[in-house]
Structure formats: structure tokens, C-alpha cells
Backbone and ligand atoms as CSV (ligand in chain L), in Angstrom:
chain,resi,resn,atom,element,x,y,z
A,1,MET,N,N,12.507,12.023,1.749
A,1,MET,CA,C,11.856,11.158,2.617
A,1,MET,C,C,12.617,9.869,3.041
A,2,GLU,N,N,12.280,9.716,4.354
A,2,GLU,CA,C,12.850,8.457,4.980
A,2,GLU,C,C,12.189,7.213,4.521
A,3,ILE,N,N,12.814,6.199,4.140
A,3,ILE,CA,C,12.180,4.834,3.863
A,3,ILE,C,C,12.547,3.860,4.869
A,4,GLU,N,N,11.703,3.196,5.808
A,4,GLU,CA,C,12.005,2.241,6.500
A,4,GLU,C,C,11.088,1.000,6.500
A,5,ALA,N,N,11.752,-0.105,6.956
A,5,ALA,CA,C,10.975,-1.424,6.851
A,5,ALA,C,C,10.854,-1.994,8.250
A,6,VAL,N,N,9.624,-2.436,8.586
A,6,VAL,CA,C,9.432,-3.052,10.094
A,6,VAL,C,C,8.488,-4.311,9.563
A,7,MET,N,N,8.444,-5.133,10.725
A,7,MET,CA,C,7.701,-6.290,10.559
A,7,MET,C,C,6.318,-5.908,11.465
A,8,GLY,N,N,5.164,-6.381,10.914
A,8,GLY,CA,C,4.013,-6.254,11.768
A,8,GLY,C,C,2.704,-6.304,11.073
A,9,ASP,N,N,1.654,-6.075,11.738
A,9,ASP,CA,C,0.258,-5.960,11.133
A,9,ASP,C,C,-0.231,-4.528,10.664
A,10,ILE,N,N,-0.190,-4.101,9.511
A,10,ILE,CA,C,-0.444,-2.785,9.179
A,10,ILE,C,C,-1.718,-2.237,9.833
A,11,THR,N,N,-2.525,-3.004,10.267
A,11,THR,CA,C,-3.738,-2.270,10.816
A,11,THR,C,C,-3.305,-1.700,12.335
A,12,GLN,N,N,-2.164,-2.011,12.830
A,12,GLN,CA,C,-1.761,-1.524,14.140
A,12,GLN,C,C,-0.922,-0.431,13.914
A,13,GLU,N,N,-0.513,0.041,12.737
A,13,GLU,CA,C,0.403,0.931,12.619
A,13,GLU,C,C,0.137,2.494,13.051
A,14,GLN,N,N,0.754,3.003,13.771
A,14,GLN,CA,C,0.372,4.404,14.322
A,14,GLN,C,C,1.212,5.569,13.208
A,15,VAL,N,N,0.467,5.491,12.138
A,15,VAL,CA,C,0.919,6.544,11.275
A,15,VAL,C,C,-0.213,7.382,10.715
A,16,ASP,N,N,-0.019,8.307,9.805
A,16,ASP,CA,C,-1.273,9.236,9.392
A,16,ASP,C,C,-2.173,8.383,8.522
A,17,ALA,N,N,-1.449,7.751,7.610
A,17,ALA,CA,C,-2.334,6.910,6.664
A,17,ALA,C,C,-1.710,5.567,6.385
A,18,ILE,N,N,-2.623,4.479,6.285
A,18,ILE,CA,C,-2.146,3.140,5.764
A,18,ILE,C,C,-2.542,3.050,4.341
A,19,VAL,N,N,-1.670,2.306,3.564
A,19,VAL,CA,C,-2.277,2.044,2.216
A,19,VAL,C,C,-2.842,0.529,2.232
A,20,ASN,N,N,-3.943,0.403,1.665
A,20,ASN,CA,C,-4.662,-0.829,1.462
A,20,ASN,C,C,-4.328,-1.436,0.059
A,21,ALA,N,N,-3.876,-2.658,-0.054
A,21,ALA,CA,C,-3.767,-3.520,-1.155
A,21,ALA,C,C,-5.187,-4.087,-1.556
A,22,ALA,N,N,-6.058,-3.136,-2.089
A,22,ALA,CA,C,-7.523,-3.416,-2.407
A,22,ALA,C,C,-7.872,-4.175,-3.714
A,23,ASN,N,N,-8.898,-4.744,-3.967
A,23,ASN,CA,C,-9.226,-5.138,-5.293
A,23,ASN,C,C,-10.195,-3.926,-5.980
A,24,SER,N,N,-10.274,-4.072,-7.192
A,24,SER,CA,C,-10.908,-2.981,-8.004
A,24,SER,C,C,-12.273,-2.516,-7.559
A,25,SER,N,N,-13.056,-3.473,-6.941
A,25,SER,CA,C,-14.463,-2.938,-6.322
A,25,SER,C,C,-14.451,-2.225,-5.298
A,26,LEU,N,N,-13.265,-2.154,-4.554
A,26,LEU,CA,C,-13.054,-1.494,-3.260
A,26,LEU,C,C,-14.128,-1.930,-2.220
A,27,LEU,N,N,-14.720,-3.066,-2.430
A,27,LEU,CA,C,-15.749,-3.504,-1.582
A,27,LEU,C,C,-15.111,-4.477,-0.548
A,28,GLY,N,N,-13.723,-4.647,-0.225
A,28,GLY,CA,C,-13.295,-5.653,0.572
A,28,GLY,C,C,-12.916,-6.996,-0.046
A,29,GLY,N,N,-11.947,-7.640,0.717
A,29,GLY,CA,C,-11.462,-8.958,0.087
A,29,GLY,C,C,-10.885,-9.678,1.082
A,30,GLY,N,N,-9.879,-10.530,0.783
A,30,GLY,CA,C,-9.167,-11.119,1.537
A,30,GLY,C,C,-7.680,-10.518,2.086
A,31,GLY,N,N,-6.850,-11.256,2.549
A,31,GLY,CA,C,-5.534,-10.742,2.999
A,31,GLY,C,C,-5.472,-9.514,3.591
A,32,VAL,N,N,-4.723,-8.644,3.360
A,32,VAL,CA,C,-4.440,-7.265,4.023
A,32,VAL,C,C,-5.725,-6.461,3.911
A,33,ASP,N,N,-6.425,-6.455,2.947
A,33,ASP,CA,C,-7.835,-5.697,2.747
A,33,ASP,C,C,-8.797,-6.265,3.635
A,34,GLY,N,N,-9.090,-7.496,3.870
A,34,GLY,CA,C,-9.785,-8.022,4.800
A,34,GLY,C,C,-9.599,-7.686,6.303
A,35,ALA,N,N,-8.270,-7.660,6.585
A,35,ALA,CA,C,-7.870,-7.285,7.876
A,35,ALA,C,C,-8.168,-5.832,8.153
A,36,ILE,N,N,-7.950,-5.011,7.121
A,36,ILE,CA,C,-8.090,-3.545,7.323
A,36,ILE,C,C,-9.676,-3.248,7.492
A,37,HIS,N,N,-10.222,-3.834,6.727
A,37,HIS,CA,C,-11.873,-3.744,6.790
A,37,HIS,C,C,-12.458,-4.183,8.306
A,38,ARG,N,N,-11.852,-5.320,8.619
A,38,ARG,CA,C,-12.222,-5.796,10.158
A,38,ARG,C,C,-11.733,-4.731,11.067
A,39,ALA,N,N,-10.519,-4.355,10.965
A,39,ALA,CA,C,-10.165,-3.423,12.026
A,39,ALA,C,C,-10.676,-1.907,12.067
A,40,ALA,N,N,-11.103,-1.602,10.878
A,40,ALA,CA,C,-11.703,-0.158,10.636
A,40,ALA,C,C,-13.084,-0.200,11.064
A,41,GLY,N,N,-13.795,-1.285,11.073
A,41,GLY,CA,C,-15.290,-1.427,11.170
A,41,GLY,C,C,-16.109,-1.135,10.030
A,42,PRO,N,N,-17.376,-1.509,10.241
A,42,PRO,CA,C,-18.261,-1.426,8.870
A,42,PRO,C,C,-18.282,-0.023,8.354
A,43,GLU,N,N,-17.905,1.163,8.869
A,43,GLU,CA,C,-17.945,2.488,8.281
A,43,GLU,C,C,-17.001,2.476,7.014
A,44,LEU,N,N,-16.099,1.552,7.108
A,44,LEU,CA,C,-14.969,1.567,5.880
A,44,LEU,C,C,-15.873,0.973,4.780
A,45,LEU,N,N,-16.605,0.201,4.752
A,45,LEU,CA,C,-17.090,-0.456,3.557
A,45,LEU,C,C,-18.241,0.845,2.986
A,46,ALA,N,N,-18.917,1.356,3.875
A,46,ALA,CA,C,-19.822,2.299,3.685
A,46,ALA,C,C,-19.226,3.458,3.070
A,47,ALA,N,N,-17.862,3.843,3.344
A,47,ALA,CA,C,-17.378,4.996,2.843
A,47,ALA,C,C,-16.582,4.623,1.366
A,48,CYS,N,N,-16.287,3.197,1.162
A,48,CYS,CA,C,-15.862,2.808,-0.074
A,48,CYS,C,C,-16.830,2.777,-1.113
A,49,ARG,N,N,-18.068,2.359,-0.759
A,49,ARG,CA,C,-19.267,2.193,-1.621
A,49,ARG,C,C,-19.480,3.146,-2.696
A,50,PRO,N,N,-19.447,4.504,-2.160
A,50,PRO,CA,C,-19.675,5.598,-3.165
A,50,PRO,C,C,-18.460,5.914,-4.039
A,51,LEU,N,N,-17.198,5.455,-3.810
A,51,LEU,CA,C,-16.181,5.682,-4.661
A,51,LEU,C,C,-16.116,4.901,-5.925
A,52,GLY,N,N,-17.136,4.003,-6.224
A,52,GLY,CA,C,-17.231,3.519,-7.535
A,52,GLY,C,C,-16.265,2.616,-7.911
A,53,GLY,N,N,-15.222,1.894,-7.112
A,53,GLY,CA,C,-14.281,1.188,-7.428
A,53,GLY,C,C,-13.129,1.930,-7.891
A,54,CYS,N,N,-12.049,1.177,-8.131
A,54,CYS,CA,C,-10.810,1.786,-8.449
A,54,CYS,C,C,-10.054,0.912,-9.651
A,55,SER,N,N,-9.454,1.626,-10.479
A,55,SER,CA,C,-8.543,0.883,-11.635
A,55,SER,C,C,-7.170,0.506,-11.118
A,56,ALA,N,N,-6.686,-0.699,-11.564
A,56,ALA,CA,C,-5.179,-0.967,-11.218
A,56,ALA,C,C,-4.344,0.213,-11.458
A,57,GLY,N,N,-3.444,0.287,-10.406
A,57,GLY,CA,C,-2.657,1.449,-10.442
A,57,GLY,C,C,-3.003,2.778,-9.861
A,58,GLN,N,N,-4.117,2.899,-9.565
A,58,GLN,CA,C,-4.850,4.083,-9.112
A,58,GLN,C,C,-4.951,3.949,-7.463
A,59,ALA,N,N,-5.369,5.126,-7.069
A,59,ALA,CA,C,-5.570,5.128,-5.389
A,59,ALA,C,C,-6.485,6.159,-5.111
A,60,LYS,N,N,-7.409,5.867,-3.948
A,60,LYS,CA,C,-8.338,6.654,-3.609
A,60,LYS,C,C,-8.489,6.580,-2.026
A,61,PRO,N,N,-8.479,7.841,-1.362
A,61,PRO,CA,C,-8.555,7.760,0.104
A,61,PRO,C,C,-9.889,7.657,0.830
A,62,THR,N,N,-9.962,7.059,1.990
A,62,THR,CA,C,-11.114,7.236,2.945
A,62,THR,C,C,-10.658,7.521,4.311
A,63,PRO,N,N,-11.383,7.821,5.220
A,63,PRO,CA,C,-11.048,7.769,6.571
A,63,PRO,C,C,-10.617,6.583,7.116
A,64,GLY,N,N,-10.060,6.553,8.276
A,64,GLY,CA,C,-9.557,5.141,8.888
A,64,GLY,C,C,-10.469,4.673,9.980
A,65,PHE,N,N,-11.445,5.364,10.336
A,65,PHE,CA,C,-12.386,5.073,11.273
A,65,PHE,C,C,-11.917,4.354,12.499
A,66,ARG,N,N,-12.065,3.103,12.828
A,66,ARG,CA,C,-11.572,2.746,14.019
A,66,ARG,C,C,-10.097,2.314,14.197
A,67,LEU,N,N,-9.437,2.531,13.061
A,67,LEU,CA,C,-7.834,2.346,12.887
A,67,LEU,C,C,-7.131,3.456,13.669
A,68,PRO,N,N,-5.861,3.145,14.203
A,68,PRO,CA,C,-5.003,4.218,14.580
A,68,PRO,C,C,-4.683,5.229,13.558
A,69,ALA,N,N,-4.741,4.760,12.455
A,69,ALA,CA,C,-4.467,5.489,11.256
A,69,ALA,C,C,-5.509,6.476,10.913
A,70,ARG,N,N,-5.395,7.856,10.656
A,70,ARG,CA,C,-6.633,8.569,10.367
A,70,ARG,C,C,-7.204,8.405,9.090
A,71,TRP,N,N,-6.141,7.978,7.962
A,71,TRP,CA,C,-6.716,7.832,6.700
A,71,TRP,C,C,-6.346,6.297,6.123
A,72,VAL,N,N,-6.879,5.746,5.190
A,72,VAL,CA,C,-6.788,4.695,4.416
A,72,VAL,C,C,-6.586,5.184,2.898
A,73,ILE,N,N,-5.432,4.724,2.337
A,73,ILE,CA,C,-5.386,5.134,0.965
A,73,ILE,C,C,-5.528,3.684,0.153
A,74,HIS,N,N,-6.565,3.538,-0.546
A,74,HIS,CA,C,-6.941,2.284,-1.170
A,74,HIS,C,C,-6.349,2.366,-2.640
A,75,THR,N,N,-5.435,1.244,-2.893
A,75,THR,CA,C,-4.622,1.302,-4.129
A,75,THR,C,C,-5.066,-0.081,-4.638
A,76,VAL,N,N,-5.023,-0.287,-5.931
A,76,VAL,CA,C,-5.265,-1.698,-6.599
A,76,VAL,C,C,-3.927,-2.012,-7.427
A,77,GLY,N,N,-3.449,-3.139,-6.924
A,77,GLY,CA,C,-2.178,-3.572,-7.549
A,77,GLY,C,C,-2.576,-4.419,-8.644
A,78,PRO,N,N,-1.551,-4.709,-9.568
A,78,PRO,CA,C,-1.914,-5.599,-10.818
A,78,PRO,C,C,-1.838,-7.018,-10.293
A,79,VAL,N,N,-2.647,-7.868,-11.042
A,79,VAL,CA,C,-2.516,-9.285,-10.877
A,79,VAL,C,C,-1.330,-9.690,-11.633
A,80,TRP,N,N,-0.410,-10.757,-11.041
A,80,TRP,CA,C,0.741,-11.025,-11.903
A,80,TRP,C,C,0.405,-12.089,-13.025
A,81,HIS,N,N,0.544,-11.872,-14.388
A,81,HIS,CA,C,0.247,-12.561,-15.447
A,81,HIS,C,C,1.740,-13.078,-16.140
A,82,GLY,N,N,2.737,-13.092,-15.369
A,82,GLY,CA,C,3.993,-13.193,-15.928
A,82,GLY,C,C,4.964,-12.171,-16.149
A,83,GLY,N,N,4.438,-10.943,-16.314
A,83,GLY,CA,C,5.343,-9.755,-16.185
A,83,GLY,C,C,5.243,-9.080,-17.667
A,84,GLY,N,N,4.601,-9.704,-18.449
A,84,GLY,CA,C,4.382,-9.032,-19.974
A,84,GLY,C,C,3.405,-8.094,-20.126
A,85,GLY,N,N,2.551,-8.065,-19.034
A,85,GLY,CA,C,1.378,-7.171,-19.050
A,85,GLY,C,C,1.239,-5.802,-18.362
A,86,GLY,N,N,2.423,-5.359,-18.406
A,86,GLY,CA,C,2.764,-3.868,-17.606
A,86,GLY,C,C,2.562,-4.128,-16.157
A,87,GLU,N,N,2.929,-5.252,-15.633
A,87,GLU,CA,C,2.607,-5.181,-14.073
A,87,GLU,C,C,3.541,-4.268,-13.509
A,88,ALA,N,N,4.887,-4.358,-13.837
A,88,ALA,CA,C,5.845,-3.587,-12.956
A,88,ALA,C,C,5.440,-1.861,-13.123
A,89,HIS,N,N,4.913,-1.641,-14.208
A,89,HIS,CA,C,4.602,-0.117,-14.364
A,89,HIS,C,C,3.281,0.037,-13.537
A,90,LEU,N,N,2.297,-0.901,-13.442
A,90,LEU,CA,C,1.121,-0.608,-12.714
A,90,LEU,C,C,1.523,-0.620,-11.303
A,91,LEU,N,N,2.366,-1.542,-10.868
A,91,LEU,CA,C,2.717,-1.526,-9.407
A,91,LEU,C,C,3.424,-0.400,-8.980
A,92,ALA,N,N,4.413,0.077,-9.825
A,92,ALA,CA,C,5.000,1.624,-9.575
A,92,ALA,C,C,3.893,2.541,-9.410
A,93,SER,N,N,3.112,2.622,-10.135
A,93,SER,CA,C,1.934,3.578,-10.118
A,93,SER,C,C,1.299,3.628,-8.773
A,94,CYS,N,N,1.009,2.318,-8.302
A,94,CYS,CA,C,0.361,2.262,-7.024
A,94,CYS,C,C,1.174,2.934,-5.928
A,95,TYR,N,N,2.461,2.711,-5.876
A,95,TYR,CA,C,3.308,3.507,-4.874
A,95,TYR,C,C,3.342,5.068,-5.239
A,96,ARG,N,N,3.419,5.311,-6.485
A,96,ARG,CA,C,3.466,6.817,-6.852
A,96,ARG,C,C,2.218,7.567,-6.558
A,97,ARG,N,N,0.977,6.786,-6.935
A,97,ARG,CA,C,-0.321,7.471,-6.726
A,97,ARG,C,C,-0.559,7.708,-5.259
A,98,SER,N,N,-0.117,6.587,-4.593
A,98,SER,CA,C,-0.512,6.635,-3.045
A,98,SER,C,C,0.235,7.845,-2.339
A,99,LEU,N,N,1.426,7.997,-2.862
A,99,LEU,CA,C,2.275,9.302,-2.328
A,99,LEU,C,C,1.499,10.473,-2.739
A,100,GLU,N,N,0.934,10.633,-4.031
A,100,GLU,CA,C,0.271,11.876,-4.592
A,100,GLU,C,C,-0.894,11.946,-3.672
A,101,VAL,N,N,-1.722,10.915,-3.386
A,101,VAL,CA,C,-3.004,11.047,-2.410
A,101,VAL,C,C,-2.505,11.451,-1.126
A,102,ALA,N,N,-1.542,10.926,-0.562
A,102,ALA,CA,C,-1.062,11.409,0.793
A,102,ALA,C,C,-0.531,13.028,0.627
A,103,ASP,N,N,-0.054,13.493,-0.305
A,103,ASP,CA,C,0.250,14.702,-0.455
A,103,ASP,C,C,-0.987,15.489,-0.356
A,104,GLU,N,N,-2.071,15.119,-1.205
A,104,GLU,CA,C,-3.353,15.791,-1.023
A,104,GLU,C,C,-3.972,15.804,0.132
A,105,LEU,N,N,-3.760,14.884,0.955
A,105,LEU,CA,C,-4.228,14.740,2.487
A,105,LEU,C,C,-3.380,15.562,3.245
A,106,GLY,N,N,-2.335,15.991,2.786
A,106,GLY,CA,C,-1.239,16.735,3.653
A,106,GLY,C,C,-0.762,15.883,4.932
A,107,VAL,N,N,-0.553,14.459,4.531
A,107,VAL,CA,C,-0.003,13.878,5.793
A,107,VAL,C,C,1.561,13.435,5.670
A,108,GLN,N,N,2.150,13.157,6.625
A,108,GLN,CA,C,3.680,12.945,6.689
A,108,GLN,C,C,4.185,11.641,6.855
A,109,ARG,N,N,3.274,10.672,7.454
A,109,ARG,CA,C,3.803,9.314,7.581
A,109,ARG,C,C,2.804,8.385,7.113
A,110,VAL,N,N,3.297,7.455,6.088
A,110,VAL,CA,C,2.385,6.426,5.568
A,110,VAL,C,C,2.990,5.165,5.443
A,111,ALA,N,N,2.213,4.274,5.843
A,111,ALA,CA,C,2.624,2.818,5.946
A,111,ALA,C,C,2.103,1.977,4.591
A,112,PHE,N,N,2.980,1.138,4.119
A,112,PHE,CA,C,2.567,0.464,2.868
A,112,PHE,C,C,2.702,-1.154,2.967
A,113,PRO,N,N,1.728,-2.018,2.697
A,113,PRO,CA,C,1.839,-3.373,2.765
A,113,PRO,C,C,2.650,-3.663,1.343
A,114,ALA,N,N,2.941,-4.999,1.237
A,114,ALA,CA,C,3.663,-5.438,0.097
A,114,ALA,C,C,2.631,-5.737,-1.200
A,115,ILE,N,N,2.138,-4.586,-1.678
A,115,ILE,CA,C,1.187,-4.692,-2.704
A,115,ILE,C,C,1.225,-5.842,-3.787
A,116,SER,N,N,0.083,-6.438,-4.004
A,116,SER,CA,C,0.185,-7.317,-5.184
A,116,SER,C,C,0.922,-8.822,-4.684
A,117,THR,N,N,1.557,-8.882,-3.624
A,117,THR,CA,C,2.454,-10.130,-3.402
A,117,THR,C,C,1.829,-11.225,-2.714
A,118,GLY,N,N,0.487,-11.060,-2.452
A,118,GLY,CA,C,-0.239,-12.013,-1.945
A,118,GLY,C,C,-1.050,-12.887,-2.796
A,119,ILE,N,N,-2.388,-12.608,-2.733
A,119,ILE,CA,C,-3.365,-13.261,-3.745
A,119,ILE,C,C,-2.926,-12.905,-5.229
A,120,TYR,N,N,-2.584,-11.862,-5.438
A,120,TYR,CA,C,-2.433,-11.320,-6.735
A,120,TYR,C,C,-0.840,-11.787,-7.328
A,121,GLY,N,N,-0.101,-12.670,-6.502
A,121,GLY,CA,C,0.862,-13.483,-7.121
A,121,GLY,C,C,2.146,-12.686,-7.592
A,122,TYR,N,N,2.350,-11.469,-7.387
A,122,TYR,CA,C,3.528,-10.763,-7.901
A,122,TYR,C,C,4.731,-11.319,-7.237
A,123,PRO,N,N,5.860,-11.728,-7.842
A,123,PRO,CA,C,6.964,-12.166,-7.036
A,123,PRO,C,C,7.569,-11.290,-6.163
A,124,LYS,N,N,7.826,-11.795,-4.867
A,124,LYS,CA,C,8.237,-10.822,-3.801
A,124,LYS,C,C,9.406,-10.019,-3.964
A,125,GLU,N,N,10.356,-10.692,-4.409
A,125,GLU,CA,C,11.664,-9.779,-4.645
A,125,GLU,C,C,11.278,-8.816,-5.732
A,126,ALA,N,N,10.889,-9.000,-6.894
A,126,ALA,CA,C,10.604,-7.961,-7.788
A,126,ALA,C,C,9.785,-6.923,-7.400
A,127,ALA,N,N,8.712,-7.335,-6.604
A,127,ALA,CA,C,7.745,-6.228,-6.066
A,127,ALA,C,C,8.573,-5.481,-5.172
A,128,ALA,N,N,9.480,-5.909,-4.195
A,128,ALA,CA,C,10.072,-5.063,-3.095
A,128,ALA,C,C,11.055,-4.082,-4.079
A,129,ARG,N,N,11.639,-4.521,-5.008
A,129,ARG,CA,C,12.482,-3.726,-5.843
A,129,ARG,C,C,11.703,-2.476,-6.525
A,130,VAL,N,N,10.574,-2.837,-7.009
A,130,VAL,CA,C,9.680,-1.810,-7.569
A,130,VAL,C,C,9.266,-0.907,-6.341
A,131,ALA,N,N,8.780,-1.256,-5.267
A,131,ALA,CA,C,8.331,-0.469,-4.179
A,131,ALA,C,C,9.545,0.446,-3.703
A,132,VAL,N,N,10.829,-0.059,-3.506
A,132,VAL,CA,C,11.716,0.767,-3.027
A,132,VAL,C,C,12.187,1.798,-3.971
A,133,SER,N,N,12.404,1.280,-5.392
A,133,SER,CA,C,12.815,2.328,-6.414
A,133,SER,C,C,11.768,3.318,-6.537
A,134,THR,N,N,10.415,2.961,-6.509
A,134,THR,CA,C,9.415,4.133,-6.767
A,134,THR,C,C,9.279,4.947,-5.612
A,135,LEU,N,N,9.332,4.482,-4.517
A,135,LEU,CA,C,9.497,5.556,-3.212
A,135,LEU,C,C,10.627,6.301,-3.352
A,136,ARG,N,N,11.865,5.958,-3.728
A,136,ARG,CA,C,12.934,6.722,-3.739
A,136,ARG,C,C,12.830,7.853,-4.833
A,137,GLU,N,N,12.151,7.446,-5.990
A,137,GLU,CA,C,12.196,8.341,-7.183
A,137,GLU,C,C,11.030,9.448,-7.160
A,138,THR,N,N,9.999,9.131,-6.356
A,138,THR,CA,C,8.749,10.080,-6.327
A,138,THR,C,C,8.894,11.262,-5.616
A,139,PRO,N,N,8.718,12.464,-6.217
A,139,PRO,CA,C,8.848,13.640,-5.478
A,139,PRO,C,C,7.663,13.832,-4.526
A,140,THR,N,N,7.720,14.177,-3.148
A,140,THR,CA,C,6.769,14.214,-2.309
A,140,THR,C,C,7.094,15.115,-1.048
A,141,ARG,N,N,6.006,15.454,-0.361
A,141,ARG,CA,C,6.183,16.122,0.928
A,141,ARG,C,C,6.014,15.145,1.925
A,142,VAL,N,N,5.630,13.807,1.771
A,142,VAL,CA,C,5.880,12.771,2.717
A,142,VAL,C,C,6.986,12.715,3.435
A,143,LYS,N,N,7.201,12.691,4.795
A,143,LYS,CA,C,8.386,12.482,5.319
A,143,LYS,C,C,8.837,11.154,5.733
A,144,LEU,N,N,7.971,10.292,5.691
A,144,LEU,CA,C,8.318,8.792,6.239
A,144,LEU,C,C,7.358,7.746,5.362
A,145,ALA,N,N,8.109,6.892,4.715
A,145,ALA,CA,C,7.295,5.770,4.054
A,145,ALA,C,C,7.767,4.543,4.850
A,146,ARG,N,N,6.840,3.827,5.527
A,146,ARG,CA,C,7.217,2.783,6.300
A,146,ARG,C,C,6.681,1.343,5.623
A,147,LEU,N,N,7.479,0.539,5.140
A,147,LEU,CA,C,7.323,-0.729,4.503
A,147,LEU,C,C,6.790,-1.691,5.546
A,148,VAL,N,N,5.640,-2.375,5.576
A,148,VAL,CA,C,5.270,-3.102,6.642
A,148,VAL,C,C,5.440,-4.533,6.021
A,149,ALA,N,N,6.321,-5.280,6.519
A,149,ALA,CA,C,6.454,-6.705,6.199
A,149,ALA,C,C,5.530,-7.797,6.934
A,150,PHE,N,N,4.983,-8.738,6.262
A,150,PHE,CA,C,4.092,-9.541,7.256
A,150,PHE,C,C,4.728,-10.920,7.402
A,151,SER,N,N,6.063,-10.988,7.068
A,151,SER,CA,C,6.861,-12.192,7.470
A,151,SER,C,C,8.304,-11.881,7.615
A,152,PRO,N,N,9.163,-12.473,8.173
A,152,PRO,CA,C,10.545,-12.495,8.311
A,152,PRO,C,C,11.172,-12.245,6.939
A,153,ASP,N,N,10.859,-13.138,5.967
A,153,ASP,CA,C,11.434,-13.074,4.563
A,153,ASP,C,C,11.086,-11.848,3.857
A,154,GLN,N,N,10.020,-11.113,3.863
A,154,GLN,CA,C,9.484,-10.040,3.434
A,154,GLN,C,C,10.375,-8.973,3.956
A,155,LEU,N,N,10.658,-8.989,5.417
A,155,LEU,CA,C,11.419,-7.917,6.028
A,155,LEU,C,C,12.772,-7.989,5.613
A,156,SER,N,N,13.437,-9.063,5.304
A,156,SER,CA,C,14.817,-9.152,5.041
A,156,SER,C,C,14.953,-8.750,3.419
A,157,LEU,N,N,14.007,-9.085,2.705
A,157,LEU,CA,C,13.986,-8.380,1.164
A,157,LEU,C,C,14.378,-6.873,1.183
A,158,TYR,N,N,13.227,-6.132,2.101
A,158,TYR,CA,C,13.493,-4.925,2.102
A,158,TYR,C,C,14.655,-4.298,2.660
A,159,GLN,N,N,15.210,-4.941,3.769
A,159,GLN,CA,C,16.249,-4.457,4.388
A,159,GLN,C,C,17.473,-4.648,3.493
A,160,ASP,N,N,17.685,-5.699,2.716
A,160,ASP,CA,C,18.739,-5.818,1.659
A,160,ASP,C,C,18.526,-4.570,0.559
A,161,LEU,N,N,17.422,-4.393,0.293
A,161,LEU,CA,C,17.216,-3.211,-0.654
A,161,LEU,C,C,17.575,-1.941,-0.144
A,162,LEU,N,N,17.208,-1.658,1.143
A,162,LEU,CA,C,17.466,-0.280,1.687
A,162,LEU,C,C,18.889,-0.123,2.185
A,163,THR,N,N,19.585,-1.092,2.409
A,163,THR,CA,C,21.139,-0.960,2.620
A,163,THR,C,C,21.948,-0.553,1.420
A,164,VAL,N,N,21.429,-1.056,0.207
A,164,VAL,CA,C,22.312,-0.374,-0.743
A,164,VAL,C,C,21.429,0.308,-1.696
A,165,ARG,N,N,22.195,1.426,-2.257
A,165,ARG,CA,C,21.571,2.348,-3.163
A,165,ARG,C,C,21.576,1.888,-4.727
L,1,LIG,P1,P,-2.852,-8.615,-3.073
L,1,LIG,O1,O,-4.082,-9.000,-3.576
L,1,LIG,O2,O,-2.507,-7.107,-3.590
L,1,LIG,O3,O,-1.680,-9.559,-3.473
L,1,LIG,P2,P,-2.829,-9.444,-0.279
L,1,LIG,O4,O,-3.678,-8.929,0.776
L,1,LIG,O5,O,-3.278,-10.783,-0.799
L,1,LIG,O6,O,-2.868,-8.520,-1.642
L,1,LIG,O7,O,-1.256,-9.357,-0.083
L,1,LIG,C1,C,-0.375,-8.338,-0.092
L,1,LIG,C2,C,0.552,-8.505,1.034
L,1,LIG,O8,O,-0.043,-8.047,2.327
L,1,LIG,C3,C,1.075,-9.987,1.282
L,1,LIG,O9,O,2.370,-9.779,1.162
L,1,LIG,C4,C,0.646,-10.298,2.620
L,1,LIG,O10,O,1.348,-11.194,3.281
L,1,LIG,C5,C,0.402,-8.981,3.383
L,1,LIG,N1,N,-0.442,-9.068,4.394
L,1,LIG,C6,C,-1.569,-9.709,4.672
L,1,LIG,N2,N,-2.019,-9.287,5.848
L,1,LIG,C7,C,-1.306,-8.326,6.219
L,1,LIG,C8,C,-1.354,-7.342,7.517
L,1,LIG,N3,N,-2.393,-7.523,8.410
L,1,LIG,N4,N,-0.466,-6.344,7.443
L,1,LIG,C9,C,0.423,-6.216,6.687
L,1,LIG,N5,N,0.412,-7.051,5.690
L,1,LIG,C10,C,-0.346,-8.094,5.535
């Protein structure tokens, strides 16, 4: 699988599936979750309701409705509590489970936001390391994982990690 980093708004990504950093209710929230719900339209909330929420580290798909992406893979990152509560393990699980769901959907190109690094407070560099190493280690039929940075600093974190192995 190719892994690349770009800067931009994930709701505009022309890929098969975008990953949403959702909260456990799956009923919408702030940050990237709010942006995805606004761009996808109210059908997205209606599709999330019957899913019955999602626990941290897990992932569930819906259609993308008005988004360019055909699918949204909703995953719930860990809230940062200092690192002693299994946060790294849960964050890795978000990336791994999202790829597994992408395989179930049969898709080839998936875009990821920096899960947990906004409202959930996960330190950005540590989170980027988990993202890149988990994407590198997970066996998948996905051909392209695109890490979508929402700031220049986030983009350079990814680029630094992607240029060394
Ligand atoms: P969490 O609750 O998992 O921390 P947030 O949505 O608060 O989720 O933040 C996750 C990351 O998504 C942050 O790095 C934030 O800057 C970024 N982000 C916010 N809006 C967008 C967007 N439209 N496209 C891509 N990334 C975004």
C-alpha cells in the first residue's frame, strides 16, 4: 500500500472512502466530524442512527451521500488521558479497523484525518507515529492511504515520518 500525505479538507477528497474521527454516539460532533456531516447532508445522520454507536478503536461504514467519496468509515479515537490508559493501542486499532472495513467494502483509496488530535487531545507527533506505523504494518488490499493534514505543521509531521523508515 502506498501512503501519502496532503494538506486539505478531507470532505473534498476524491477517494473511495474517507475516515471520520467520530465520537462514540456516531450522531455528529465538532471538528472533522461536523464538517463531514455538513458536507454529506442530513442523510448521513439518518444512516448513522441505526448503527447504535461505536466504541473507541472500532469502525463502521456508511455511504458518503453528497460527498465525493462513496463511503464514510466512522471510527472513534481514544480521548487522551496522559497515555497510560491504552490510548496508543486504541488509536492503532482505529487505523487497523478502518483498513479492515475498507477491505470489506472492496475499496482501493482511503483518506484519513489525524484521528484524536483535535478535541480528543492526543499529542500530534505521537499520533502521527501511530498512524504511519500502523498503516505500514497492517495487511490490506487497499492500494492508497492518504493522510489528510489540516495544517502545515501536521503535514510536515507526516512528511518527516514518511521519508524515513
Ligand atoms: P478528535 O475528536 O478525534 O480529536 P477532531 O475533529 O477534533 O477529532 O480533530 C481531528 C483532526 O482533524 C484534527 O487534527 C483537526 O485539525 C482535523 N480536522 C478538522 N477539520 C478537518 C477537515 N475538514 N479535514 C481534515 N482534517 C480536519
